[in-house]
Every structure is written in C-alpha cells, then in structure tokens.
C-alpha positions in Angstrom: -13.1 -23.9 -28.7 -15.9 -26.4 -28.5 -19.1 -26.2 -26.5 -17.6 -29.7 -24.5 -14.2 -28.2 -23.3 -15.9 -24.6 -22.3 -17.8 -26.9 -19.8 -15.0 -29.1 -19.1 -12.9 -25.7 -18.2 -15.4 -24.0 -16.1 -15.6 -27.1 -14.0 -11.9 -27.2 -13.7 -11.6 -23.9 -12.3 -8.5 -22.5 -11.6 -7.4 -19.0 -10.5 -8.3 -16.3 -13.3 -4.7 -14.4 -12.9 -2.0 -15.3 -14.2 0.0 -15.8 -10.8 -1.5 -19.5 -10.5 -3.7 -20.7 -8.0 -1.5 -19.1 -4.6 -1.4 -15.9 -3.8 1.7 -14.8 -1.6 1.7 -13.1 1.4 4.4 -11.4 3.3 4.3 -9.6 6.7 6.8 -9.0 9.8 5.3 -9.7 13.2 5.5 -6.8 15.3 6.2 -8.3 19.0 8.5 -11.1 17.6 10.0 -9.2 14.7 9.9 -12.4 13.3 9.4 -12.6 8.8 6.5 -14.5 8.3 5.1 -15.7 4.8 1.8 -17.4 3.6 -0.2 -18.1 0.7 -3.4 -18.1 -0.1 -5.5 -20.6 -1.7 -7.3 -18.8 -4.7 -9.6 -21.7 -5.3 -10.8 -22.3 -1.3 -9.7 -20.1 1.7 -11.4 -16.7 -0.7 -15.2 -15.8 0.5 -17.5 -13.3 -1.8 -17.4 -9.5 -0.4 -19.7 -7.5 1.2 -18.4 -4.4 -0.2 -19.0 -2.7 -3.2 -15.6 -2.3 -4.8 -14.1 -5.9 -3.7 -15.6 -8.8 -5.2 -13.5 -11.5 -2.5 -12.3 -11.1 0.7 -10.0 -13.1 2.2 -8.6 -13.3 6.6 -6.0 -15.2 7.0 -3.8 -15.8 10.7 -0.1 -16.2 10.6 2.1 -17.3 13.7 5.5 -17.2 14.5 7.2 -20.4 15.0 7.9 -19.3 18.9 11.5 -19.3 18.3 12.7 -17.5 21.3 10.1 -18.2 23.1 8.1 -15.9 21.2 4.5 -16.7 20.1 3.1 -13.8 18.0 0.2 -13.6 15.1 -0.4 -11.7 12.3 -4.2 -11.0 11.0 -4.3 -10.1 7.1 -6.9 -8.9 5.6 -7.2 -9.2 1.5 -9.9 -7.6 -0.6 -9.5 -8.7 -4.3 -11.0 -7.7 -7.3 -12.9 -9.8 -9.9 -9.3 -11.0 -11.5 -8.6 -11.9 -8.0 -6.0 -9.2 -8.0 -5.4 -7.4 -4.7 -7.1 -4.0 -4.4 -5.9 -3.1 -0.5 -5.0 -4.9 2.5 -5.0 -4.6 6.2 -2.8 -6.2 8.7 -2.9 -6.0 12.5 -0.1 -7.1 14.9 2.4 -6.7 12.5 3.6 -5.0 8.9 3.3 -5.9 5.5 6.2 -7.2 3.8 7.1 -7.0 -0.1 8.9 -10.0 -1.6 12.3 -8.1 -1.6 11.6 -6.7 2.4 10.9 -10.2 3.2 14.4 -11.7 1.7 16.6 -8.6 3.6 14.3 -9.7 6.8 15.2 -13.1 6.1 18.9 -12.5 5.2 19.0 -9.8 8.2 18.2 -12.6 10.9 20.4 -14.9 9.5 23.4 -12.5 10.0 22.3 -12.0 13.2 22.1 -15.7 13.9 25.5 -16.3 12.6 26.8 -13.5 14.9 25.5 -15.0 18.2 26.8 -18.7 17.7 30.8 -17.0 18.2 29.9 -15.8 21.2 28.3 -19.4 22.2 31.0 -21.2 21.0 33.4 -18.4 23.0 31.6 -19.2 26.6 31.8 -23.2 25.4 35.4 -22.9 25.4 35.9 -20.7 28.2 33.5 -23.3 30.5 35.4 -26.5 29.3 38.5 -27.8 31.1 42.4 -27.5 29.2 44.0 -30.3 29.2 46.5 -28.5 31.5 44.1 -28.9 34.0 42.9 -32.5 34.0 46.8 -33.3 34.7 
C-alpha cells in the first residue's frame, strides 16, 4: 500500500472492529417493562476514558415509547478497549439484554398485545346494539 493510500485511509476513519460503525445495545426498562434497542456511533459518541483499563467511554440514555402512559429512561455506560470492543457495562433503571433476549422480550410483548385485542373486541360487541334492538 502506498504512503498516500495509508494517509487517505487514516483520514477516512472508521471503526476498527469488524462490526462496523455502530455498536448495538439492548436493555429492558425496569419501570415500564419495555425492551429498548439503541446503538452507539463508534465514530462520534465515544470519549477517551480516564480509567487505566479502558481506552474509550460512552454514556447513553434510552427512553421508552410512552405506551400505556409509562415514560421511563435507562442510562447505559460502556467502557471499550482500544479496538472498540466492549470491556464492561453498567445499566441504571433497567437490565442489560443480549440480542436473543431482546428478541424474546419483543415477541412476548407482541403475544401479550394480541391477547389483549380480543378482549377489547368482545367489549365492543357487548356495547353495540344488536339488529333486534333497533326494531
């Protein structure tokens, strides 16, 4: 590789790991029981860490959707090594999830939402006047 190519690549930037520019994070909000997904931009959102064992630090706050009038937030702190690989994490207001756990939580909530819909339809049928009542 020529000198100019190496110099150009250095200015282009890019995450040094194979996952790309974004690091996905998944948490479960403790208050609203809502699974949240977010991502950390490894080019813009990280800071140099003051700690000896970590090269980079990220603090991110994820907010719930407000569904069922529940508004919560989860604070995530990540410490990354020189190659931007996760060393450790801390979560306040929730629980850390893996991608598989997040998928299971989303599926569980979808099942619960679908189970609640027939109950609402039955209530609407009871409230609506029948054809015999109209005559």
